[in-house]
C-alpha positions as CSV (number, residue, x, y, z in Angstrom):
1,M,-78.9,-2.5,27.6
2,A,-82.0,-3.1,25.5
3,Q,-82.0,-6.5,23.9
4,R,-85.0,-5.9,21.7
5,N,-84.0,-8.2,18.9
6,T,-84.8,-11.3,21.0
7,N,-88.3,-8.7,20.9
8,G,-104.1,7.5,39.9
9,A,-104.9,10.1,43.0
10,A,-106.6,7.8,44.1
11,Y,-106.5,5.2,41.5
12,N,-109.7,5.8,39.5
13,N,-111.1,8.7,41.4
14,N,-109.9,10.9,38.5
15,G,-112.7,9.8,36.3
16,R,-110.7,7.4,34.1
17,K,-112.7,4.4,32.9
18,K,-111.9,1.0,34.2
19,K,-111.7,-2.1,32.2
20,K,-113.5,-5.4,33.0
21,K,-111.2,-8.3,33.6
22,K,-110.7,-10.6,30.6
23,K,-111.8,-14.2,30.9
24,N,-108.9,-16.7,31.0
25,T,-108.7,-18.8,27.9
26,A,-106.5,-21.8,27.5
27,R,-103.8,-19.8,25.9
28,T,-104.1,-17.0,28.4
29,V,-103.8,-19.2,31.4
30,V,-100.9,-21.3,30.2
31,I,-98.6,-18.3,30.0
32,L,-99.2,-17.7,33.7
33,L,-98.0,-21.1,34.3
34,V,-94.9,-20.4,32.2
35,E,-94.2,-17.2,34.0
36,A,-95.2,-18.3,37.5
37,V,-92.9,-21.3,37.3
38,V,-89.9,-19.6,35.7
39,L,-90.3,-16.3,37.4
40,V,-89.6,-17.7,40.8
41,G,-86.1,-18.4,39.5
42,M,-85.2,-14.8,39.2
43,L,-87.3,-12.6,41.5
44,A,-86.1,-11.2,44.8
45,A,-88.5,-12.0,47.6
46,L,-91.4,-13.9,49.1
47,W,-94.3,-11.8,50.2
48,V,-97.9,-12.1,51.4
49,V,-100.4,-9.3,51.2
50,T,-103.6,-11.2,52.1
51,R,-103.9,-14.9,53.0
52,A,-106.5,-16.2,50.7
53,T,-105.0,-19.7,50.5
54,D,-106.1,-22.5,48.2
55,S,-106.8,-25.6,50.4
56,E,-105.0,-28.0,48.2
57,T,-102.0,-26.2,46.9
58,G,-101.3,-23.5,49.5
59,I,-101.3,-20.8,46.9
60,Q,-101.8,-17.3,48.1
61,K,-104.6,-16.1,45.9
62,V,-106.2,-12.6,45.9
63,D,-109.1,-11.2,44.0
64,L,-108.0,-7.8,42.9
65,Q,-110.4,-4.8,43.2
66,E,-110.5,-4.0,39.5
67,E,-112.2,-0.7,40.1
68,E,-108.9,0.4,41.7
69,I,-106.8,-0.5,38.6
70,V,-106.3,2.4,36.2
71,I,-106.3,1.8,32.5
72,N,-106.0,4.8,30.2
73,Q,-109.2,5.4,28.3
74,A,-107.7,5.1,24.8
75,V,-106.1,1.8,25.7
76,Q,-109.6,0.3,26.4
77,E,-110.6,1.2,22.9
78,N,-107.5,-0.2,21.3
79,E,-108.4,-3.1,19.1
80,V,-104.9,-4.3,18.4
81,M,-104.3,-5.1,22.1
82,Q,-107.4,-7.2,22.3
83,G,-105.5,-10.1,20.7
84,Y,-103.0,-10.2,23.5
85,Y,-102.9,-11.1,27.2
86,T,-100.5,-9.0,29.4
87,V,-99.5,-9.8,32.9
88,A,-97.3,-8.0,35.5
89,L,-94.5,-9.9,37.3
90,F,-93.2,-8.6,40.6
91,G,-90.5,-9.5,43.1
92,V,-90.0,-7.6,46.4
93,D,-86.9,-7.1,48.4
94,S,-87.1,-9.6,51.2
95,T,-86.1,-13.2,51.8
96,V,-88.9,-14.9,53.7
97,G,-91.9,-13.8,55.7
98,N,-95.3,-12.2,55.7
99,L,-94.6,-9.1,53.6
100,T,-97.1,-6.3,52.9
101,S,-97.4,-3.4,50.5
102,N,-94.7,-1.7,52.5
103,T,-92.1,-3.5,50.5
104,R,-90.7,-2.2,47.2
105,S,-90.7,-4.3,44.0
106,D,-87.1,-4.6,43.1
107,T,-88.0,-6.7,40.0
108,I,-90.7,-5.5,37.7
109,M,-91.5,-7.3,34.4
110,V,-94.2,-7.1,31.8
111,C,-95.1,-10.3,29.9
112,S,-97.4,-10.3,26.9
113,L,-98.8,-13.3,25.0
114,N,-100.1,-13.2,21.4
115,L,-103.2,-15.3,21.7
116,D,-103.0,-16.5,18.1
117,T,-99.3,-17.2,17.6
118,K,-98.5,-18.2,21.2
119,E,-95.4,-15.9,21.0
120,V,-94.3,-14.3,24.3
121,H,-92.7,-10.9,24.8
122,L,-90.8,-10.2,28.0
123,M,-89.7,-6.7,29.2
124,S,-88.0,-5.6,32.5
125,V,-89.0,-2.2,33.7
126,Y,-86.0,-0.7,35.5
127,R,-86.9,-0.3,39.1
128,D,-85.4,3.2,39.5
129,T,-87.2,4.6,36.5
130,Y,-88.8,8.0,37.3
131,L,-92.5,7.6,36.6
132,N,-96.0,8.4,37.8
133,L,-96.8,6.1,40.7
134,S,-100.4,6.2,39.5
135,N,-101.5,8.7,42.2
136,D,-99.8,11.7,40.4
137,T,-96.8,11.4,42.6
138,Y,-93.5,11.0,40.6
139,S,-90.6,8.9,42.0
140,K,-88.8,5.6,41.4
141,C,-91.4,3.2,39.9
142,N,-90.6,0.5,42.4
143,A,-92.2,2.7,45.1
144,A,-95.7,2.0,43.7
145,Y,-95.8,-1.5,45.2
146,S,-94.6,-0.2,48.5
147,K,-97.3,2.4,48.7
148,G,-100.3,0.5,47.3
149,G,-99.5,-3.1,46.7
150,P,-100.2,-4.9,43.4
151,Q,-103.2,-2.7,42.4
152,M,-101.1,0.5,42.5
153,A,-98.1,-1.2,40.9
154,I,-100.3,-2.5,38.1
155,S,-101.9,0.9,37.7
156,M,-98.4,2.4,37.5
157,L,-97.5,0.2,34.6
158,N,-100.8,0.8,32.8
159,M,-100.6,4.5,33.1
160,N,-96.9,4.9,32.1
161,L,-96.8,2.3,29.3
162,D,-100.4,2.5,28.0
163,L,-101.2,-1.1,29.0
164,D,-104.3,-3.0,30.1
165,I,-102.9,-5.3,32.8
166,T,-105.4,-6.8,35.3
167,D,-103.4,-9.8,36.5
168,F,-100.1,-10.3,38.4
169,V,-97.7,-12.9,39.8
170,T,-95.3,-12.1,42.7
171,V,-92.8,-14.6,44.2
172,G,-89.5,-14.6,46.1
173,F,-86.3,-16.1,47.3
174,K,-87.7,-19.3,48.8
175,G,-90.0,-19.9,45.9
176,L,-87.2,-19.2,43.5
177,M,-84.9,-21.7,45.1
178,D,-87.5,-24.4,45.3
179,A,-88.5,-24.0,41.7
180,I,-85.0,-24.1,40.3
181,D,-84.1,-27.1,42.4
182,A,-87.3,-28.9,41.4
183,L,-86.3,-28.3,37.8
184,G,-83.0,-29.9,38.4
185,G,-81.1,-26.6,38.2
186,V,-80.6,-24.2,35.4
187,W,-77.8,-23.8,32.9
188,V,-76.0,-20.4,33.0
189,E,-72.8,-18.9,31.7
190,I,-70.7,-17.5,34.5
191,D,-68.0,-15.0,33.6
192,S,-65.0,-13.9,35.6
193,E,-66.7,-10.7,37.0
194,E,-69.7,-12.7,38.1
195,L,-67.6,-15.3,39.8
196,L,-66.1,-12.6,42.0
197,H,-69.6,-11.9,43.5
198,I,-71.9,-14.8,43.2
199,N,-70.6,-16.6,46.4
200,N,-70.8,-13.4,48.4
201,Y,-74.5,-13.3,47.5
202,Q,-74.9,-16.9,48.4
203,I,-73.4,-16.2,51.8
204,S,-75.8,-13.3,52.4
205,I,-78.9,-15.2,51.3
206,A,-78.0,-18.4,53.2
207,Q,-77.4,-16.3,56.4
208,S,-80.8,-14.7,56.0
209,L,-82.5,-18.0,55.4
210,Y,-80.8,-19.5,58.4
211,D,-81.8,-16.6,60.6
212,Q,-85.4,-17.2,59.7
213,G,-85.2,-20.9,60.2
214,V,-85.4,-21.9,56.5
215,L,-81.9,-23.4,56.4
216,S,-80.3,-25.6,59.1
217,S,-77.0,-23.9,58.7
218,A,-75.7,-20.5,57.4
219,S,-73.0,-22.4,55.5
220,D,-75.6,-24.6,53.7
221,Y,-74.6,-23.6,50.2
222,T,-72.3,-24.9,47.4
223,P,-69.7,-22.4,46.2
224,V,-69.3,-21.7,42.5
225,T,-65.7,-22.2,41.8
226,S,-65.2,-21.7,38.1
227,T,-66.4,-19.7,35.1
228,G,-68.1,-21.1,32.1
229,Y,-71.5,-22.7,31.2
230,Q,-72.6,-24.7,34.1
231,L,-75.6,-26.1,36.0
232,L,-76.6,-23.9,39.0
233,D,-78.8,-25.0,41.9
234,G,-81.5,-22.9,43.4
235,L,-79.4,-20.9,45.8
236,Q,-76.6,-20.4,43.3
237,A,-79.1,-19.2,40.6
238,T,-80.8,-16.9,43.1
239,A,-77.4,-15.3,44.0
240,Y,-76.6,-15.0,40.3
241,C,-79.9,-13.0,39.8
242,R,-78.8,-10.6,42.6
243,I,-75.4,-9.5,41.2
244,R,-75.2,-5.9,40.3
245,Q,-71.6,-4.9,41.0
246,T,-70.3,-5.8,37.5
247,L,-70.2,-3.6,34.4
248,G,-73.8,-2.6,33.6
249,D,-75.0,-2.3,37.2
250,D,-78.7,-2.8,37.6
251,Y,-79.3,-3.0,33.8
252,K,-77.1,-6.1,33.7
253,R,-78.8,-7.5,36.8
254,T,-82.2,-7.4,35.0
255,E,-80.5,-9.2,32.1
256,R,-79.4,-11.9,34.4
257,Q,-82.9,-12.3,35.8
258,R,-84.4,-12.7,32.3
259,E,-81.6,-15.1,31.5
260,V,-82.5,-17.4,34.4
261,L,-86.2,-17.1,33.6
262,L,-85.6,-18.3,30.1
263,A,-83.3,-21.1,31.3
264,M,-86.0,-22.3,33.6
265,L,-88.5,-22.3,30.7
266,D,-86.1,-24.4,28.7
267,Q,-85.9,-26.9,31.6
268,A,-89.7,-26.9,32.2
269,Q,-90.4,-27.6,28.5
270,T,-88.5,-30.8,28.7
271,M,-90.7,-32.2,31.6
272,D,-93.7,-34.4,31.5
273,I,-97.1,-33.4,32.8
274,T,-96.9,-35.3,36.0
275,T,-93.5,-33.7,37.0
276,L,-94.7,-30.2,36.0
277,T,-97.9,-30.5,38.0
278,K,-95.9,-31.6,41.1
279,L,-93.5,-28.7,40.5
280,V,-96.3,-26.1,40.3
281,N,-98.0,-27.3,43.4
282,N,-94.7,-27.0,45.3
283,V,-93.8,-23.6,43.9
284,F,-97.2,-22.0,44.3
285,S,-97.1,-22.3,48.1
286,S,-94.6,-19.4,47.8
287,V,-96.5,-17.4,45.1
288,Y,-99.0,-14.6,45.5
289,T,-101.2,-14.0,42.4
290,S,-104.6,-13.1,41.0
291,I,-104.7,-16.3,38.9
292,D,-106.4,-19.5,39.8
293,I,-104.0,-22.4,40.3
294,S,-106.6,-24.9,39.1
295,D,-106.7,-23.1,35.7
296,I,-103.0,-23.2,35.4
297,I,-102.5,-26.8,36.3
298,S,-105.3,-28.0,34.0
299,L,-103.4,-26.6,31.0
300,L,-99.8,-27.7,31.7
301,S,-99.8,-29.9,28.7
302,D,-99.7,-26.8,26.4
303,L,-96.5,-25.4,28.0
304,S,-94.2,-26.4,25.1
305,S,-96.3,-24.4,22.6
306,Y,-95.0,-21.0,23.8
307,T,-91.9,-19.3,22.5
308,V,-90.3,-16.2,24.0
309,I,-89.3,-14.2,20.9
310,D,-88.4,-10.8,22.5
311,E,-86.8,-9.8,25.8
312,G,-85.2,-6.6,27.0
313,G,-85.4,-3.6,29.4
314,F,-87.4,-0.4,29.5
315,P,-86.7,2.4,29.0
316,F,-84.7,1.3,25.9
317,E,-81.1,2.4,25.7
318,E,-81.7,5.1,23.1
319,Y,-84.3,6.7,25.3
320,R,-82.7,6.6,28.8
321,T,-80.2,8.3,30.9
322,S,-79.5,8.6,34.6
323,A,-79.3,11.4,37.1
324,T,-79.4,12.2,40.8
325,M,-82.6,14.1,41.7
326,G,-81.8,15.4,45.2
327,D,-81.7,13.6,48.5
328,N,-85.4,12.7,48.6
329,I,-85.3,10.7,45.4
330,G,-81.7,9.9,44.7
331,S,-80.3,8.2,41.6
332,V,-82.9,7.5,39.0
333,V,-83.3,6.2,35.5
334,I,-84.9,8.9,33.3
335,C,-86.8,8.2,30.1
336,T,-85.8,11.1,27.9
337,D,-88.7,10.6,25.5
338,L,-91.5,8.6,27.1
339,E,-93.9,8.9,24.1
340,A,-91.3,7.6,21.6
341,A,-90.3,4.8,24.0
342,V,-93.9,3.7,24.6
343,T,-94.5,3.8,20.8
344,E,-91.6,1.6,20.3
345,F,-92.8,-0.7,23.1
346,H,-96.1,-1.2,21.4
347,R,-94.5,-1.9,18.1
348,I,-92.4,-4.7,19.8
349,F,-95.1,-6.1,22.1
350,F,-98.2,-5.8,19.9
351,D,-96.8,-5.4,16.4
352,D,-98.5,-2.0,16.2
353,Y,-96.6,0.3,13.8
354,D,-99.2,3.0,14.0
355,Y,-99.6,3.4,17.8
356,A,-100.5,6.8,19.2
357,C,-100.0,7.4,22.9
358,S,-103.0,8.2,25.0
359,E,-103.6,11.8,26.3
360,E,-102.9,10.6,29.8
361,L,-99.5,9.3,28.8
362,Q,-98.7,12.5,26.9
363,E,-99.4,14.4,30.1
364,I,-97.1,12.1,32.1
365,A,-94.3,12.5,29.5
366,A,-94.6,16.3,29.8
367,K,-94.4,16.2,33.6
368,I,-91.4,13.9,33.5
369,Y,-89.7,16.3,31.1
370,A,-90.5,19.3,33.3
371,D,-89.3,17.6,36.5
372,T,-86.0,16.3,35.1
373,S,-84.9,18.9,32.6
374,V,-82.8,20.6,35.4
375,Y,-80.9,17.4,35.8
376,V,-80.7,16.3,32.2
377,S,-79.6,18.1,29.0
378,Y,-82.3,17.1,26.4
């Protein structure tokens, strides 16, 4: 369901060059504000890998070991991508607690900002996509976070999509609920299929939050009782993001996540600087990131300058299929032509109509084809 018209080994022990981290500019940092604030409204879990906490905001900040982040060599030499800032957005499958790299990232997104035009591109990477985890092991891409935390998950994205990501944001249920409530809720269209499931998800999340002492009662939620365009509170919107029993399955769920993200951005862009600063301080106590909170807050006033012009899911519909690859891996999303899909990705994200995939990516594409051809008729 690609909506593109609204747009290793041991990490680097294989000899691939590493890329130095880009300095944050005003435009670079603001997009992190945009995504960090709105992302909490759609991601699946709160997690903590290390506890480097900012004394004022409670933000869980980590300085990534950049020598452990893989960037394909040709990408480092790509001049077109130098005009963009790209960040990874993760959500892991848990409700509340101190979570480690042993948790899979059930939500994976890539966000790119054009530093000149301030246009934003947003793409979900389907969690069950069969890819190189960045250590020459091939499996569902959401396993990268479980095996190696954000460094490995970022390397996975860089290797399989020819990207140069060095920053990330991860948030979860509690942060998501707090952020949406702080925004005054989000406006979402609920259809009849979604109405059948949203309250069941509310019950499940409320019970989990109650068991962990976050809610005073397991029944502390407001049922959604009708279809139509309506204002959802934090718990309702969180439940909406989790629905995947309707037509479209997980593809549709990622669409709902992006829908809530964009709805949160709409809400945030109507707020004044004082309200936004207070919101960010509240939300970032439940966020883990490589970005400095002080840089983000100092540039809140530029929030309204950014426009999301493309959003969708990867692999694109014309380049994907699904199959069951035995008991060890299970049901996966297969990119039937990774080179073509990544070429299209770069055209959309970076306006690059002449993109040529790196040698590393070509090798990955060949491996995926070899591994999946017994399951898929190409």
